[in-house]
MINU-281672 format. One record per residue: x, y, z of N, C-alpha, C in turn. Coordinates in steps of 0.001 Angstrom, whole numbers, padded with zeros to 6 digits, always signed. Each point is the difference from the previous one (the first is absolute). Layout:
# residues N
XYZXYZXYZ;...
//
This chain:
# residues 292
-058310+060316+054084+000130-000868+000833+000334+000769-000139;+005522+003298+004500-001311+001007-001340-000545-001137-001103;-001773+000185+000477-000198-000374-000942-001717-000263-001161;+000140+000533-001205-000790+001014-001299-000406-001741+000157;-001592+000378-000634-001233-000769-000569+000768-000041-001331;+000828-001016-000321+000087-000619-001273+000521-001395+000289;+000248-000902-001425-000451-001374+000325+001996-000275+000471;+000687-000134+000819+001057-000040+000520+000119+000718+001309;+000083+001205-000030+000350+000541+001522-001485-000387+000947;-001115+000296-000380-001504-000883+000282+000213-001037+000756;+000388-001001-001150+000204-001490+000212+001050-000140+001652;+001224+000442-000406+001028+000834+001041-000155-000070+001496;-000660+000923-000502-001297+000955+001696-001088-001154+000531;-000185-000350-000555-001214-000784-000159+000500-001058+000846;+000985-001006-000152+001315-001014+000266-000340+000240+001440;+000686+000980+000314+001309+000576+000759-001629-000602+001794;-001399+001253-000480-001120+000485-000036+000103-002275+000539;-000579-001015-000338-000070-000648+000120+000458-000737+000435;+001805-000070+000115+000432-000216+001856+000462+000587+000882;-001159+000820+000011+000333+000857+001490+001233+000784-000232;+000796+000391-000767+000653+001185+000207-000579+001214+000613;-001572+000636-000682-000283+000744+000110-001364+000065-000331;-000856+001046+000827-000965-000031-000802-000353+001255-000409;-000593+000277-001228-001180+001274+000381-000867+000976-000044;+000693+001107+000620-000922+001430+000921-001321+000029-000711;-000447+000046+000497-002028+000393-000465+000734+001559+000466;-000694+000676-001538+000424+001903+000220-001080+000533+000758;-000472+000779+001369-001076+000746-000604-000535+001012-000886;-001234+000509+000097-000524-000127-001271+000137+001850+000327;+001043+000249-000661+000514+001703+000160-001394+001343-000334;+000056+001253+000938-001117+000822-000359+000769+000164-001592;-001190+000343-001037+000194+000828-001429+000510+001433+000238;+000770-000072-000854+000772+001382+000075-000185+001018-001840;-000414+000518-000232-000218+001049-001104+001204-000531-001240;+000042-000366-000732+001438+000377-001202+000483+001174+000133;+001623+000080+000540+000904+001059+000360-000056+000387-001358;+000865+001142-000278+000653+000770-001320+001479-001083+000309;+000725-000201-001411+001136-000582+000496+001738+000341+000818;-000282+001258+000183+001003+001212+000611-000548-000647+001726;-001325-000314+000552+000037-000482+001064+000760-001774+000255;+000079-000489-000718+000177-001510+000143+001987+000071+000524;+000247-000573+001362+001015-000273+000368+001305-000110-000867;+001618+000858+000500+000425+000575-000987+000967-001597-000430;-000346-001127-000077+000634-000885-000811-000749-000342-001338;-001059+000709-000006-001149-000440-001034+000529+000629-001285;+000064-000601-001543-000376+001747-000572-000997+000156-000264;+000017+001806-000249-001238+000584-000155-000408-000124-001589;+000777-000381-000753-000407+000591-001757-000151-000809+000217;+000368-001536+000004-000959-000897-000484-000273-001421+000618;-000816-000983-000791+000091-001145+000941+000726-001226-000256;+000653-000113+001509+001222-001189-000911-000515-001713+000874;+000380-000913-000995-000823-001025+000139+000969-000964+000012;+000094-000814+001219+001354-000890+000333-000925-001235-000498;+001009-000719-001319-000692-001484-000814+000737-000056-000427;+000000-001970-000540+000087-000424-000575-000018-000340-001678;+000554-000235-000819-000187+000171-000856-001064-000952-000545;+000324-000932+000543-000059-001142-000698-000986-001034+000721;-001354+000722+000479-000444-001189+001265-001391+000390-000929;-000722-000268-000421-001716-000627-000556-000492-000451+000936;-001436+000278+000372-000344+000843-000079-000205+001275+000529;+000564+000036+000927+000570+001715+000326+000768+000990-000233;+001427-000574-000649+000098+000883-000658+001242+000324-000908;+000941-000133-000801-000103+000080-001288+000617+001928-000915;+001569+000175-000558-000467+000520-000528-000541+000584-001328;-000877-000677-000126-000399+000408-000878-001425+000127+000609;-000429+000776+000897-000612+000139+001033-001961-000349-000015;+000792-001511-000556-001814-001408+000197-000523+000533+001618;+000936-000700+000724-000675-000481+001114-000608+000502+000582;-001215-000348+001242-000982+000422+000616+000773+001518+000965;+001470-000294+000149+000395+000658+001105+000343+001430-001032;-000032-000797-001024+000312+001749-000588-001157+000405-000175;-001178-000285-000709-000717+000911+000449-000368+000379+000523;+000351-000247+000882-000917+000675+001666+001583+001364+000325;+000938-000551-000460+001219+001039+000283-001208+001424-001090;-000114-000827-001789-000183+001648-000688-001293+000702+001153;-000439-000931+000385-001084+000799+000754-000338+000542+001346;+001664-000073+000536+000048+000575+001009+000443+001166-000842;+000696-000132-001023+001190+001192-000616-000894+001176-000406;-001172-000216-000398-000989+000928-000662-000984+000061+001269;+000052-000178+000965-000674+000604+001380+000407+000992+001052;+001701-000386-000111+000519+000772+000489+000928+001570-000896;-000479-000967-001287+000908+001813-001160+000995-000272+000035;+000701-001048+000277+001708-000317-000509-000210-000858-001338;+001498+000339-000646+000453-001157-000585+000630-000994+000864;+000103-001183-001390+000397-001823+000395+000774-000088+000301;+000987-000672+000420+001090+000020-000104+000050-001496+000758;+000981-000826-000839+000210-001305+000320+001606+000068+000206;+000630-000879+001132+001051-000591+000489-000279-001534+000646;+001011-000567-001885-000404-001240-000649+000940-001139+001114;-000142-000848+000911+000668-000722+000509-000382-002134+000268;+000369-000332-000362-000632-001825+000100-000071-000054+002237;-000847-000375-000173-000862+000078+001194+000821-001374+000815;+001263+000144+000539+000668-001238+000863+001034+000967-000012;+000854-000694+000813+000932+000586+001600+000063+001023-000860;+000531+001194+001331+000019+001534-000784-000378+000801+000086;-001309-000616-000025-001049+000627-000897-000123+001535+000691;-000680+000006+001547-000186+000933+000056+001266+001383+001166;+000974-001329-000243+001440+001143-000413+000136+000851-000904;+000085-000752-001312+000318+001422-000794-001627+000408-001146;-000641-000265+001217-001176+000772-000700-000483+000673+000673;-001076+000316+001783-000222+000780+000592+000827+000544+000667;+000816-001203+000878+001133+000521+000926+001370+000431-000861;+000038-000289-001346+000681+001528-000776-000738+001194-000076;-000741+000201+000470-001365+001206-000426-000056+000334-001593;+000549-001359-001169-000469+000359-001477-001268+000228-000355;-000915-000558+000853-000871-000211+000124-001679+000466+001224;-000519+000068-000397-001116+000746+001604-001584-001413+000484;-000143-000969-001199-000690-000929+000272-000571-001411-000356;+000150-000774+001103-000112-001457-000960-001533-000019+000296;-000752-000493-001472-001185-000292+000144-000772-001139-000215;+001041-000902+001289-000626-001208+000494+000689-000598+000815;-000184+000040+001316+000715-000444+001189-001361-000587+000782;+000697-001682+000510-000310+000223+001264-000554+000572+001163;-001100-000180+001120-000288+001202+001187+000194-000608+000602;+001592+001049+000685+000532-000252+000709+001098-000623+000070;+000595-000354-001436+001098-000149-000261+000797+000892+000551;+001830-000041+000178+000830+000572+000019+000250+000028-001374;+001772+000905+000087+000277+000956+000777-000578+001316-000450;-001564-000070-000568-000869+000961-000296-000883+000631+000990;-000188+001035-000748-001591+000885+001303-000851-000340-001394;-001328-000351+000470-001311-000890-000582-001225+001271-000113;-000031+000000-000925-001485+001100-000398-001216-000956+000759;-001196-000006-000491-000964-000494+000677-000212-000633-001381;-000888-001398+000734+000259-000990-001787-001234+000442-001124;+000861-000175-001046-000911+000285-000577-000550-001498-001274;+000408-000759+001186-001453-001005-000503+001100-001791+000224;-000985-000455+000599+000630-001482+000425-001192-001611-000557;+001511-000423-000364-000065-001511-000798+000598-000899+000662;-000031-001091+000031-000343-001791-000081+001152-000765-001043;+001044-000806+000220+000001-001241+000021-001199-000152-000650;+000347-000788-001663-001625-000677-000773+000489-001381-000437;-001345-001427+000201+000779-000903-000651-001068+000149-001167;+000803-000494-001117-000376-000039-001548+000040-001408-000467;-001164+000290-000472-000460-001943-000691-001126+000619-001032;-000405-001322-000592-000547+000369-001711-001746+000109+000626;-000589+000660-000347-001732-000125+000180-000193-000599-000153;+000172-001458-000744-000549-000917-000553+000291-000909+000826;+001171+000177+001363+000887-001224+000670-001506-000384+000706;+000290-000821+001109-000186-000131+001514+000390+000614+000714;+000654+000596-000214+001093+000610+000884-000582+001978-000103;-000364+000027-000817-001151+001253-000746-000165+000562+002251;+000548+001523+000125-001504-000257+000939+000424-000044+001122;+001184-000871+000466+000655-000105+001795+000486+001252-000091;-000325-000239+001135+000309+001581+000677+001193-000079+001669;+000509-001434+000154+000807+000202+001113+001181-001641-000383;+001046-000014+000412+000353-001240-000301-000158-001006+000757;-000834+000326+000979-000112-001503+001113-001472-000300-001082;-000098-000450-001249-000784+000151-000585+000213-002132-000575;-000838-000957+000750+000309-001068-000682+000953-000566-001239;-001064+001237-000571+000284-000627-001607+001064+000178-000763;+000644+001312+000650+001920+000075-000100+000584-001502+000013;-000378-000470+001327+000748-001184-000483+000796-001012-000746;+001510-000262+000149+000241-000472-001609-000161+000869-001518;-000233+001003+000451+000210+001099-001320+001441+000641-000041;-000052+000167-001323+001194+001006-000481+000314+000606-000073;+000102+001202+001158-000165+001507-000445+001588+000499+000651;-001123+001089-001016+001910+000413-000799+000066+001885+002040;+001419+000307-000133+000270+000844+001244+001461+000424-000476;-000207+001183+000465+001308+000731+000287+000012-000459+000832;+002047-000234-000279+000926-000966+001149+000629+001360+000738;-000412-000615+001519+000460+000727+000950-000760+001518+000976;-001597-000782-000882-000716+001365+000352-001391-000676+001325;-000535+000964+000580-001197-000225+001387-001123-001134-000230;-000348-000141-001996-000363-001289-000089+000264-001266+000009;+001024-000049-000167+000835-000977+000158-000329-000766+001371;+000968+000817+001005-000798-000263+001587-001132-000619+000067;-000436+000446-000472-001949-000361-000061+000095-001260-000811;+000117-000274-000894-000372-001377-001317+001124-000870+001177;+001116+000143+000711+000676-001117+000561-001045-000087+001143;-000653+000576+001122-001160-000096+000542-001095-000955-000249;+000045+000006-000732-001497-000496-000551+000328-001375-000786;+001131-000576-000076+000693-001232-000378-000426-000011-001396;+000798+001753-000795+000057+000086-001426+000842-000302-000527;+001312+000255+000479+000779+000511-000714+001009-001439-000109;-000270-000935-000104+000370-001423-001069-000120+000340-001421;-000809+000877-000396-001005-000274-001327+000479+001756-000602;+000197+000851+001004+000314+001200-000766+001079-000124-000710;-000227+001177-001386+001364+000382-000786+000254+001400+000583;+001492-000108+000148+000493+001382+000348-000067+000805-000937;-000156+001366-000338+000576+001472-000911+001412+001090+000371;+000792-000110-000264+001041+000545+000360-000639+001863+000463;+000646+000413+000936-000362+001459+000862+000789+000805-000407;+001353-000658-000001+001298+001168-000545-000136+000025-001405;-000377+000529-001215+000523+000024-001498-000299+001709-000213;+001189-000251-001282+000059+001335-000891-001397+000727+000097;-001443+000233-000766-000862-000046-000687+000162+000264-001074;+001450+001044+000024+000192+000052-001301-000047-001150-001264;-000497-001237+000368+001175-001274-000898-001068-001151+001015;-000950+000325+000812-000384-000773+000788-001817+000484+001079;-000511-000923-000676-001140+000213+001499-000545-001219+000349;+000175-000295+001445-000435-001327-000276-002017-000208+000926;-000656+002307-000501-001086-000596+000311-000634-000295-001996;+000225-000144-000339-000603-000264-001490+000144-001517-000101;+001300-000404+000120+000566-001164-000110-000948-001080+001177;-000595+000688+000843-000863-000759+000863-001021+000071-000626;-000939+001125-000698-001638-000373-000157+000601-000637-001050;+000663+000284-001470+000440-001238-001380-000195-001000+000957;+001599-000597+001177-000667-001261+000417-002157-000579-000154;-000619+001072+000582-001019-000118+001403-000404-000345-001556;-000344+001288-001022-000158-000480-001749-000131-001446-000457;+001139-000642+000235+000131-001109-001147-000461-000412+001173;+000294-000669+001172-000679-000815+000420+001392-001272+000438;+001434+000527-000023+000545-000272+000596-000071-000527+002045;-000819+001549+000292+000009+000282+001999-001561+000654+000166;-000561-000679+000765-001588-000114+000110-000410+001084+000427;+000902+000871+000752-000138+001271+000899+001488+000992-000125;+000104+000854+000196+000828+001283+000645-000373+000635+000947;+000625+000482+000408-000096+001013+001323+001192+001647+000165;-000834+001495-000995+001429+001323+000000-001010+000715+001120;+001333+001013+000006-000397+000728+000614-001292+001182-000359;-000989+000236-000300-001421+000331-000211-000176+001791-001515;+000686+000484+000053+000676+000451-000554+000212-000028-001454;+001277-001218+000124+001092-000634-000609-001201-001385-000555;-000578-000696+000199-000682-001142-000265-001383+000772-000516;-000652+001311+000367-001678+000004-000921+001017+000598-001283;+001046+000559-000276+000499+000637-001232-000062-001001-000316;+000948-000358-000203+000476-001583-000821-001299-001101-000385;-001025+000160+001309-000999-000732-001371-000904+000290-000049;-000322+001364-000037-000727+001112-000841+000561-000960-001667;+001161+000582-000243+000267-000546-000749+000096-000805-000448;+000225-001147+000518-000498-001899-000232-000465+000099-001628;-000540-000776-000836-000798-000555-001352-001234-000711+001107;-000025-000485+001242-000048-000807+000642-000596+000470+001361;-001374-000040+000238-001159+000511+000715+001023-000514+000989;+000102+000304+001466+000382+000065+001127-000658+000088+001189;+000312-000896+000994-000677+000794+001232+001208+000573+000916;-000711+001541+000289+001612-000085+000870-000861+001019+001678;+000075-001177+001436-000091+000681+000878+000719-000075+000553;+000005+001514+000697+001003+000270+001322-000443-000825+001484;+001144-000234+000295+000109-001321+001036-000037+001170+001576;-001056+000201+000132-000388+000897+001232-000605-001210+001194;+000312-000854+000229-001096-001033+000730+001324-000573+001242;+001288-000281-000718+000894-000168+000386+000508-000046+001547;-000017-000980+001085+000210+000263+001235+001394-000068+000623;+000538+001294+001027+001156-000070+000300+001004+000613-001684;+001789-000010+000660+000847+000518-000657+000611-000957-000871;-000144+000126-001023-000083+001815-000422-000863+000399-000712;+000024+001253+000058-001364+000865-000622+000166-000089-001076;-001680+000174-000977+000230-000061-001318-000307+000803-001000;-000360+001266+001175-000845+000960+000253+000660+001997+000000;+000568+000916-001295+001169+000487+000334-000861+001287-000647;+000412+001156+001292-000825+000856-000562+001335+001228-000927;+000002+000174-000906+000683+000959-001025+000413+001466+000128;+000963+000876+000177+000049+001621+000626+000472+000104-001326;+000722+001567+000084+001006+000560-000769+001226+000165+001460;+001268+000415-000554+000941-000800+000755+000613+001733-000242;+000840+000070+001003+000733+002132+000296+001323-000646+000757;+000453+001252+000301+001286-000093+000197-000991+000645+001935;+000736-000635+000987-000655+000388+001502+000669+000765+000668;-001174+000741+000244+000135+001555+000446-000972+000639-000894;-000435-000395-001306-000093+001029-001161-001614+000332+000479;-000201+000759+000925-002168-000755+000227-000294+000993-000567;-000239+001582-000640-000524+000547-000754-000452-000488-001310;+001223-000844-000075-000318-001073-001170-001231-000801-000140;+000888-000934+000777-001666-000323+000974-000460-000058-000456;-000640+000875+001099-001353+001247-000261-000417-000116-001006;+000709+000445-001470-000488+000510-001054-000707-001329-000824;+001230-000909-000277-000596-001277-000275-000977-000668+000829;-000304-000205+001540-001375-000093+000165-000959+000603-000123;-000015+001231-000093-001288+000679-000561+000088-000193-001953;+000907-000574-000109-000220-000196-001431-000889-001503-000224;+000596-000698+000285-000361-001305-000143-001394-000093+001017;-000991+000938+000675-001018-000131+000332-001048+000901-000862;+000660+001165-000506-001159+000898-000945+000002-001336-001610;+000752-000670-000086+000794-000508-001115-000373-002234-000203;-001156+000334+001394+000269-001944+000361-000904-000751-000876;-000486+000903-000799-001450-000718-001234+000850-000038-001095;+000939+000615-000354+001559+000267-001512+000397-001265+000144;+000200+000333+001362+001730-001276+000479-001395-001408-000064;-000845-000489+000144-000622-001112+000174-000096-000316-001656;-000573+000808-000521-000099-000221-000802+000980-000413-001266;+001268+000628+000414+001554-000523-000880+000295-000842+000285;-000464-000542+001551+000499-001359+000430-001116-001270-000407;-000982-000331-000214-000868-000592-000399+000017-000013-001821;-000184+001548-000570+000534-000726-001322+001317-000534-000618;+000596-000220+001041+001623-001012-000086-000023-001741+000816;-001789+000108+000257-000420-001549+000666+000411-000020+001334;+000504+001177+000469+000556+000257+001200-001035-000734+001677;-000101-000991+000880-001009-000223+000298-000152+000477+001543;-000747+000753-000138-000061+001522+001181-000930-000656+000666;+000274-000128+001617-000425+000115+001325-000722+001084+000888;-000569+000290+001062-000590+000290+000666+000907+000591+000846;-000434+000492+001208+000867+000281+001293-000647-001917+001029;-001081-000507-000692-000589-001378+000594+000122-001631-001364;+000634+000224-000233+000878-000815-001207-000825-000098-001387;-001472+000964+000170-000894-000817-001006+000541+001110-001312;-000086-001090-001770+000275+000664-000815+000086+001468-000136;-000022+000289-000969-000248+001655-000392-000301-000094-001197;-001390+000427-000797+000022-000625-001542+000214+001451-000880;-000521+000627+000986-000397+001476-000808+000502+000967+000636;+000532+001280-000385+000573+001024+000735-000703+001131+000294;-000795+000126+001136-000962+001092+000144-000250+001109-000940;
//
């Protein structure tokens, strides 16, 4: 959700967009630049290491053990740039930007919503959406819009205070909805895992999660689950997001390097994301099922 693509920050950012506080900015596609030597990076960027700002307990994005997909993309980036990889760990909560990028303790956040202040965004390296999750043998499997009449009277899980909640209300689905907490300490609680477990157990009929989170935990479920991106919803709030790397404003050389990395390694990035179950979308919101 400043607005990282993590389960907390991307949700808060999306909620703000749904209330009309701000709109996402679509960045123009930048010309490709060759990857430059670290010595040519802007002065605030460390020249000897790739310093990544990250949450220590935020799967499937990052954790201190390096198990998240953003960890894997950071490893790929470090190898491509010929730099050692170093992390500054800080929970993605109030003060994240100030204590990380803003304090110059690190130089890149691996997941940031396009147009999210106060960072400078790179080009987007993936696009995803909120997803509707249900058992594959359920009559709700494959539903691709919250306007579908089959959802009436059904128990649907939703993260409290997020954009899908607005759409559930608009379609008369909120009375039966089950809310799950938005703000939790991920070291001890995982609302997404709790929602998936409730779908598996039949406690709820379906659930709505941010795509990378829902896709990852649905893939880990012992029960076969349907995961459908909600790309057909009309009006605000939008449920589709473009995700970038976030850096400090003014660091244009660094931005050019990272844009070049995205362009040259998009296939490898997609393979990492797909391996984690991230529902990838192309520019027309069509599913990407295989890396180029």
